[in-house]
N, C-alpha and C positions, 0 to 999 in steps of 0.2 A: 532332466530338463533344466533344473536350476543350475547345476554345475556347468552345463554347456553354455547357458546364458552368461554366467559369471566369468567363465574362461574366455568368452568372446569379448566381454566388456572391460574387465580389470587388467590393464596393462601398465598403468602408472601407479606406483605404490602397491601395497598388498593388503588383501583382506583375508583374515583367518576366520573360518566359520567352524564353531564347535557344535557338533550334532548333539541330540538329546541323550545319546548313549556315551558321550564323552570323547568320541573320535573327532579328529580335526581334518578340515580341508583347507588348503591354502590356494589363493588365486592371486596372480600377479607376482611381482618381485620388487624388492627394494623398499625404500621408505617414501611416504609415511606408511606405517602399519597400523591397522585397526583390527580389533577382534570382537566378534559378536557371537552370541550363543542362541540357538533355537531350542526351545524347551520341550517341543513335542514334534512327532514325525509329520503330522498333518500340516504344520507350518511350512514344510518344504514345498508341498503341492500348492498351497495358497500363494506363496511367493513366486513360484514358477508360472502360475496361471495369470496372476494379476499383481505384478510387483509394484506398480504405481500406487495402488490402493493399500496393499497388504503390508508393506514395510512400516507405514505409519500405524496401521491398526494393530499389528503384532507388537510394536513398541508400546503403544498405549496400554495394551492388555497384559504386558509383562511377559509375553511369550517369546519376545526377542529382547535380549539384554545386551548392553555394551560392556565387554570385559576389559578392553583396552582402548583408551581414548574416551570420547563422549559421543552423543548422537550427532552433534555438529561435525565432528571429525569423520564419522561414517558417511554422512550425507555429502560432505566435501569430496571425499574420495569417490563416491558413486557418481556424483554429478560431473565431476571433472572428467571421469572416464566416459560417461555417457555422451558428453558433449564432443569428445574426441573420437569415440568409437561407437556410434549409435548402432544397436543391434537390429536385426531384421526379424523375420518370423512373426510369432504371435505378438511380440512386444510392439513391433512396428504396425502390425495390422490393427491392434487395439487403439493405438494413437490415431490412425487414419479414421477409424470408426468414430472416435470422439469428435474429430473435426467435422465429419459429416453430420453428426447429431447436434452440433453446436447451436443451430437456430432453436431447437427445442429446449435445450438446457438454459438458453439465454432468454427465454420468454419471460419478461418481467413487467407485466401490467401493474398498475398501482397497488392493488391488494397484495399481490405476491411480492412486490418490491418491499412493502412495509414488513411483511412476514420475514423476508430474508434479512432485512436490517435488524429486526428484533433478535434474530438468532445469534448475532454477534455483538451488537452494540448495547443490548439491554441486559447484559450480564451485570453482576454486582459492581457497583461503582468502586468498591474497595479493591477489586481485582486490578483495574486500570491504574489506581493510585500506586500499586506495587512497583510498576515499571515505567510508567509514562512521565511522571513528574507532575508538579502542581498545575501546570497549564494544560495538561491532557492533550498535547499535540500528538495525534495518532497518524502522522505522515512523516516523510523523511526530513531530517534536519539538513541544513546547508552548512557544511564545514568549510570555513574560510581561511583557517590557519591551523597549523599543527598544535595539538594539545588542547583544542577547544573542548569544553564540556558539552554534553548533549543539550543542556539548557541554553547555552550560548548558540549552538547550532540551530536550535528551533527558533530563537529570536531572529537569527540571521535569515532563516527561511521566510519568516513572515515579512521582514524588511525587503527581501528580494522580491516577494510577490507584490507588496505594496508599491515598490518602485515601478514595477511593470504595469500597474494599474493607472499610473500617471495621475495621481491625485493632486491636480494642479490648482485646486480652489476648494474652499470649505463648502460644507453642506451638499456635497455630491451624494446622490442616492445610490447606495450600493446593495446588491443582492449577493448573499453568500449561499450557494446551493450546496447542501450537505455541510452544514455549519459545525458539525461535531459538538464538542463541549464549549464552543463559543470563543475560544482564544483569539483567533484572527479577527472575528467581527468586533470583539470588544476593543482591540487595539486600534482598528480602523476608526471606530467611533471616538474613542478617547484621545488618541494621539494625532489623528488626521482630520478630525472634525467632520467625518462623514455621517450620514444618516443611514444606518445599516438595518437590513432585514435578513436574518438568518433562518433558513428552513431546513428541517431535519425530519426523518421518519422514525427517529428513536425517542421514545417517551423519557427514557433515562437522561439522554443528552439534553432534551428540551428543558426538563426540570432544573438541571444543574446550570444550564446556560442562563436561564432567567434569574436564578439566584445570584449568579456572578454579576449580571448586569445591574441588579439592584444594589449589591454590595459595592460595586465600582461607581455608583452614582450616575450611570449612563443609560438607565432603562428607557428614558424617553427618546434617546437617539439610537438605541440598539435594541431592536425587538427580535424575538424568536417565535417561530410558529411551527406547529406540527403539520407539515404540508408537503405534498408531493410537488416537485418542480413544475409538473404539467398543469397544476392548478394555481400557479402564481400569476398575479396581474401586475403590470408595470405602469409606466416605464421606469427604467433604471439607467443612470449614467455609467455605472460600472457593474460588472458581474464577475464574480470569482467562484471557482469551484475547485476544492482541494481534496483529492482522494475519494471522490464520489463517483466519477465517471466509470470506474471499474465495476460499478453495480448497475449501470444503465441497461446493459444487454445489447448485443449487436443489432438486433432487430429494431431497436428504438433509437439508434444513433441519429437518424434523419429527424425524428420528432424532437430529439434533444436540441440539436443545433437550430432547427426552425424555431423552437421556443425561445432560445437565446436571442435570435435575430428579432423576434417579435417583441421581446421585453426590452431590448437595448435601444436607447435613444440614437438619433442619426449620427451624432458625434461621440457616441459611447465607445467604451473599451471593455473587452472581456478577457479573462485569463483562465485557461484550463490547465490544471496541474493533475496529471494522472500517471500511474504506473503504466509502462508500455514495454513492448518487446521489440528489440532491434533486429531480429532475425526473421521477421515475417509472421503472418497469421499462424495461430496454433489453436490449442484447446486447453481448458482449465484442468489441472491435475485433479483426478477423481477424489483423492483424499481431502484436498483443500475444498472442493465443491461439497463434499458430504459433511465435513466436520467444522469448517471454518467460515467460508464465504459462499453459501449456496446462491446460485445465480450470478456469481462473479466471473469476470473475464478480464484478462490483461490484453489490450489491443496493440496492434502494430500501427505505425504511421500510415501504411498503405491501406488500412481499414478506416482510419479517421479522416485523412485529408480529402479523399473524393467526396465524402458526405458533407464536409464543410464547404467545398467548392459548389456543390449543388444547392446548398442552403442559401447562397447569396452573401455569406460572410467572407471577409478578406482575412487571410493569414498574414499578420504583420510582423510576427517574430516567433521563432522556435528555438528552444534551448533543450539540450539533452543532459540531464544530471546522471552520472554513471554510478559511481560507488558510494554516493552519499547515503543511499538507503541501506546498503550493506553495513556501513558503519553504524547507522542508527539502530538497525536490528541487532547487531552485535551487542550494543549497550543495553537495549531492552532485554535481551536474553540474559546478560550478566545480572541485571537488576532482578529479573524474575527468579533466577536461580537463588539469588541471595535471600529472597523472600518466599522460598518454596513452602516453608512450614505454614506461613499465613495463608497462602493460596490453597494449600491442602485443607486447612480448616474451613475455608469458604466453600470448597467443593470436595475433592478427594484426590488421591494419588494418581488415579487414572487421568483425571482432568489435567493435572500438572504435567504428566508425561505428554499428553496431547498438546498442551500449550507450548511446552519446550520444543516438541517436534515441529510445530508450526513456525515458531520464531527461527529455529535453526534452518529449516527448509527454505523459508523465505530469504534469509540472509544468503544462503548458498545459491539460490536462484539469481540473485543480483551479482554474485561473484562469478558464477560458472555458466549460467544459462541465458545470457543476453537480455536480462531484464534491466530496465532503466526507468527513469522518470522523464516524461515529456512535459515541458511548459510551453503551451501554445497560446500566443496572444492573438486576439481577434478584434476586428472592427467592421463597421458597415461602410465607412468611407476612407479613402486613401489619405485624406488630409486630417484625420482624427488625431494623429500623433505627430510629434516632431520628426524631422527628416532623418536624424541619426539616433543611435541608441545612447548617445551621451546623457540624455535626460535620465535614463535608468541609473547609470553609474553615479551621477550627481545626487539624485534623490536618495539612493542607497547610502551614500557617504554622509549626507548632511541631515537627513530627516531625524527628528526626535521621535523615536518609536519604541514603545514599551518601556520607557524610562531609561535614561542613559546608564544608570548603574547596572542594568541587566543586558546591555548591548555586548556583542562580541568584543573581545579585548582589542582586536585590530582596529575596530571602528572607534572604540573609546580613545585609543592612542591617537588616531587621526583627528 
């Protein structure tokens, strides 16, 4: 079963599979070539029956090891071929079933949403320090010029978002839904003169965000609360959400956008920044759902826009960021591997292999599986924003944001 599946899929590059008895099977031809070893006979059956789940589990458990290349190379080869030559049979049937069961797996009422968030975001703070950087930006950077560092790209991302929020006057009331460790909210308060409320379901994120606000001297202008977005009261002049919509759940999209409309002032502006898929609706990979983001889902535009239309909000701008997240994940993975020993001391080797597989798989999903980032700007009135997009470009070029010494080099030069 497994050899038939791999013979069907692997046509670009080659995969060498070493069996537990030392014999070798080769699939495909040409370069690149990767080589993996399965350390027990049962692993063959597990891979054949549920490859979407078992590749990651076997790698985590050390039952599948990479003998040539690394796990990112293996996933790159597999996903490149799966995109070009999708298999039928049990593999296709399993994916159809997951799509049918999506409403159940995406059922995220407030208590379950908090539990799902804690699963990922309430890990040790030291873990995220190993690969995210001091500002803890856990979403894609925005690379504006060759050779930019990740830190520069993350500042550029925040500038890009701030420009789209059209912060045209001081003291605007801003709501940050899913405020993470507070980096964007702090900059909006300090550098744009906004009054910001950040809400999160992660107790770890809340604690650090409040500490950072106190240290920055903006605690009165930048508050953070442990609160579900459904329980927030407004109104707000601006609403921003970065990397949180993936956790809402498809059955709650209508409630989410209705809540934004309820909270937004009549002349207000909202910006949604979310991972998306450009090839239509799908289902969450079972390994990701089990180990990394329970309850998570990456939506297509065809799933988002009809709900926005029914909510009464207006879509005023859409931008698709393509390979920015792939480059971000590549750097996160490099930094994580450089600090592997520290991560293993926090958890163990199995956790490190799990995290490496997650970062590598996510990167390749953006390179090979039509995953992108959508930035969708929303308003309640057609005249809430200037007639052209020039205001975005001008604000991004001229605003003092996060300190000029930390701005991307292209912006500093301008």
